[in-house]
C-alpha positions in Angstrom: -28.0 -28.7 64.7 -28.7 -32.1 63.2 -29.2 -32.7 59.5 -32.0 -34.8 58.0 -31.8 -36.9 54.9 -35.0 -37.6 53.1 -34.9 -40.7 51.0 -37.4 -42.0 48.5 -40.7 -42.7 50.3 -39.4 -41.3 53.6 -41.8 -39.4 55.7 -39.2 -37.6 57.8 -38.9 -33.9 57.9 -36.8 -32.2 55.1 -33.2 -31.4 55.8 -32.1 -27.9 56.6 -29.9 -27.4 53.6 -29.5 -23.9 52.1 -32.4 -23.1 49.7 -31.6 -23.1 46.0 -31.1 -19.8 44.2 -34.3 -18.4 42.8 -34.6 -18.8 39.1 -36.0 -16.1 36.9 -39.2 -17.3 35.3 -39.5 -16.9 31.6 -42.3 -14.5 30.6 -44.7 -15.8 28.0 -46.2 -13.0 25.9 -49.3 -15.0 25.2 -50.0 -15.5 28.9 -49.7 -11.8 29.5 -52.2 -11.0 26.8 -54.6 -13.6 28.1 -54.2 -12.2 31.7 -54.9 -8.7 30.5 -57.9 -9.9 28.5 -59.4 -11.8 31.5 -58.9 -8.8 33.8 -60.6 -6.6 31.3 -63.6 -8.9 30.9 -64.1 -9.1 34.7 -64.5 -5.3 35.1 -67.0 -5.0 32.2 -70.7 -5.2 32.9 -72.8 -8.0 31.5 -74.4 -5.9 28.8 -71.0 -4.7 27.7 -69.9 -8.3 27.4 -73.0 -9.2 25.4 -72.4 -6.2 23.1 -68.8 -7.2 22.4 -69.6 -8.9 19.1 -67.8 -8.7 15.9 -69.6 -5.6 14.8 -68.7 -3.4 17.8 -65.4 -1.8 17.0 -65.2 0.3 20.1 -65.7 -2.7 22.4 -63.3 -4.7 20.4 -60.6 -2.1 20.9 -61.5 -2.0 24.6 -61.3 -5.7 25.0 -58.4 -6.7 22.8 -56.2 -3.9 21.3 -55.6 -1.8 24.5 -54.8 -4.8 26.7 -52.4 -6.3 24.1 -50.7 -2.9 23.7 -50.2 -2.5 27.4 -49.0 -6.1 27.7 -46.4 -5.6 25.0 -45.0 -2.6 26.9 -44.3 -5.0 29.8 -42.5 -7.6 27.7 -38.7 -7.4 28.3 -36.2 -7.3 25.4 -35.9 -10.8 23.9 -32.7 -12.8 23.9 -32.3 -12.7 20.1 -32.4 -8.9 20.2 -29.8 -8.8 23.0 -27.6 -11.3 21.0 -27.9 -9.1 17.9 -26.8 -6.0 19.8 -23.9 -7.9 21.3 -22.9 -9.2 17.8 -22.9 -5.6 16.4 -20.7 -4.5 19.3 -18.3 -7.4 18.7 -18.2 -6.6 14.9 -17.3 -3.0 15.7 -14.5 -4.1 18.1 -13.3 -6.7 15.5 -13.2 -4.1 12.7 -11.2 -1.6 14.8 -8.8 -4.3 15.9 -8.4 -5.6 12.4 -7.7 -2.1 11.1 -5.0 -1.6 13.7 -3.6 -5.1 13.0 -3.4 -4.4 9.2 -1.7 -1.1 9.9 0.8 -2.8 12.1 1.4 -5.5 9.6 1.8 -3.0 6.8 4.4 -1.1 8.9 6.4 -4.3 9.7 6.3 -5.3 6.0 7.5 -1.9 4.9 10.3 -1.9 7.5 11.5 -5.3 6.1 11.5 -3.9 2.6 13.5 -0.8 3.5 16.0 -2.8 5.6 16.6 -5.2 2.6 17.1 -2.3 0.2 19.6 -0.7 2.6 21.5 -4.0 3.0 21.7 -4.4 -0.8 22.7 -0.8 -1.4 25.5 -0.7 1.2 26.8 -4.3 1.3 25.6 -6.0 -1.9 23.2 -8.7 -2.7 25.6 -11.4 -1.6 25.4 -10.0 2.0 21.6 -10.1 2.0 20.8 -12.6 4.8 17.6 -13.1 6.6 19.3 -12.5 10.0 20.8 -9.2 8.7 17.4 -8.0 7.4 15.6 -9.0 10.6 18.2 -7.2 12.8 18.0 -4.0 10.8 14.2 -4.0 10.5 13.7 -4.8 14.2 11.6 -8.0 13.6 12.2 -11.7 14.2 13.3 -14.0 11.4 9.9 -15.7 11.3 8.3 -12.3 10.2 10.2 -12.4 6.9 8.8 -15.8 6.0 5.3 -14.7 7.2 5.2 -11.6 4.9 7.2 -12.8 1.9 7.3 -16.6 2.1 11.0 -16.9 1.4 14.2 -14.8 1.0 14.0 -15.3 -2.8 10.6 -13.6 -2.9 11.8 -10.8 -0.8 14.7 -10.2 -3.2 12.3 -10.2 -6.1 10.1 -7.6 -4.3 13.2 -5.4 -3.5 14.5 -5.5 -7.1 11.0 -4.7 -8.5 10.6 -1.7 -6.3 14.1 -0.3 -6.8 13.7 -0.8 -10.6 10.5 1.2 -10.7 11.9 3.9 -8.5 15.2 3.9 -10.5 14.3 3.6 -14.2 10.8 4.8 -13.9 11.9 7.7 -11.7 14.6 8.7 -14.2 12.1 9.1 -17.0 9.9 11.2 -14.8 12.9 13.4 -13.9 13.8 13.8 -17.5 10.2 14.9 -18.3 10.4 17.4 -15.5 13.7 18.8 -16.8 12.4 19.1 -20.4 9.3 20.9 -19.1 11.4 23.2 -17.0 13.7 24.1 -19.9 10.7 24.7 -22.2 11.4 21.9 -24.5 15.1 22.4 -25.0 16.2 18.8 -25.0 19.9 19.6 -25.0 19.9 21.8 -21.9 17.4 19.4 -20.2 19.7 16.4 -20.8 22.8 18.2 -19.5 20.8 19.1 -16.3 19.4 15.6 -16.1 22.8 13.8 -16.3 24.4 16.4 -13.9 21.8 15.7 -11.3 21.7 11.9 -11.9 25.4 11.0 -11.5 26.1 12.0 -7.9 23.1 9.9 -6.6 23.7 7.0 -9.0 27.4 6.4 -8.2 26.8 6.6 -4.5 25.2 3.1 -4.4 26.8 1.1 -7.2 25.9 -2.2 -5.5 22.2 -1.6 -6.1 22.8 -1.2 -9.8 24.9 -4.4 -9.8 22.1 -6.2 -8.0 19.7 -5.4 -10.9 22.1 -6.8 -13.5 23.5 -9.6 -11.3 22.3 -12.4 -13.5 23.2 -10.7 -16.8 26.8 -10.0 -15.5 27.5 -13.1 -13.5 25.6 -15.7 -15.5 25.0 -14.0 -18.9 21.3 -14.6 -18.3 19.3 -11.9 -20.0 15.8 -13.3 -19.4 15.2 -11.6 -16.1 12.7 -8.8 -15.3 15.5 -6.3 -14.8 16.8 -6.7 -18.4 13.2 -6.3 -19.8 12.7 -3.2 -17.7 16.0 -1.8 -18.9 15.0 -2.3 -22.5 11.6 -0.7 -21.9 13.5 2.3 -20.3 15.7 2.7 -23.4 12.6 2.8 -25.6 11.0 5.4 -23.4 14.2 7.5 -23.5 14.5 7.2 -27.2 10.9 8.5 -27.8 11.7 11.5 -25.7 14.9 12.6 -27.4 14.4 11.3 -31.0 13.4 14.7 -32.5 16.6 16.2 -31.1 19.0 13.5 -32.4 21.1 14.1 -35.5 19.6 13.0 -38.8 20.3 9.5 -39.8 18.7 6.1 -39.9 16.7 4.8 -37.0 19.4 2.2 -36.4 22.1 4.9 -36.1 20.0 6.9 -33.7 19.3 3.8 -31.5 23.1 3.0 -31.5 23.8 6.5 -30.3 21.3 6.1 -27.4 22.8 2.8 -26.5 26.3 4.3 -26.4 25.1 7.2 -24.3 23.5 4.9 -21.6 26.3 2.3 -21.8 28.8 5.0 -20.7 26.5 6.3 -18.0 25.8 2.8 -16.5 29.4 1.8 -16.6 30.1 4.8 -14.3 27.2 3.8 -12.1 28.5 0.2 -11.8 32.1 1.1 -11.2 32.4 4.8 -10.3 36.1 4.6 -9.3 37.2 2.7 -12.4 38.8 5.7 -14.0 40.0 7.3 -10.8 43.5 8.6 -11.3 43.0 8.9 -15.0 40.5 11.8 -14.7 41.3 14.6 -12.3 37.9 14.8 -10.7 35.6 12.2 -9.3 32.3 11.8 -11.2 30.4 11.5 -8.0 31.1 15.2 -7.3 29.3 18.0 -9.1 32.6 19.5 -10.4 33.4 16.3 -12.2 29.8 15.4 -13.2 29.2 18.7 -15.0 31.8 18.4 -17.7 31.1 14.7 -18.1 27.4 15.5 -18.7 28.2 18.1 -21.3 30.5 15.7 -23.2 27.9 12.8 -23.2 25.2 15.1 -24.4 27.4 16.5 -27.1 28.3 13.0 -28.3 24.5 12.1 -28.4 23.1 15.2 -30.0 26.1 16.5 -31.9 27.6 19.9 -31.9 25.4 22.7 -30.7 24.1 24.5 -33.7 25.1 28.2 -34.2 22.3 30.6 -33.5 20.7 31.9 -36.6 21.0 35.6 -37.4 17.9 37.6 -38.3 17.8 38.6 -41.9 18.4 42.2 -42.5 20.3 44.8 -44.5 24.0 44.8 -44.3 25.8 48.1 -44.5 28.2 48.4 -47.4 31.7 49.2 -46.4 32.9 52.3 -48.1 35.9 51.7 -50.4 38.4 54.5 -50.1 38.7 56.2 -53.4 
């Protein structure tokens, strides 16, 4: 089969190329209304067309409103409407994806935090490297910079959380002990110290990390020192009424001596090993140590008062 080429001004027959794909014509709503109106007018009689003035409501509805209503029913959904529906679907998909992404990101950030706390507690803050954290958390090194910006900011976040869980948690535990003992501060303190020591001495490197700048550099301007002093104030308010009488300075000194002894054990739990027969990280060693500290803080336990009553006179043999 030969092919024909039709050039400009050529009178030859058209070539036998494949016909172009049919294009869907755009529907004009105004054209549909006019077509319906013309069709309606054709079927009306001449008198009806004459009577179709402005004052004839019935004929007006017959000529205009009904054709327009039927024409509107044949108009397909416009492109803006379809785009709006598609946009709503996309927003829903994006919202679900974003929620899942935020959940995944929060999980990765939390794993990094927990891994860093574990490294500090077991190996010390000097062993806290980005590679060690990433390996323990199961993430790449870039994730640490993505969530925290730098290793220094990660260390700040770790110390802030452990401080809140440590010092703030200790005050909450003390409140619970006082409530459980019905306001008996002495018994509550003995119970509090007895339960505190085994956990506190298990991870001495975490306590050392909080006071690293104060111990190594004699720098007492950090957040940990401020939090520790706030903790002492909170403890003092809770036990002040049970302290022996004296000036406020003497009472504050007794509280400072109490916590200095406790925190030295937390920083170096094996310092007195061999000098004392039992380890303070064990319950058998923590219990007498707790009683001794509370006795030094609150003084000797007062003797129970006897109820006033009549005493029988002893008969003197005659």
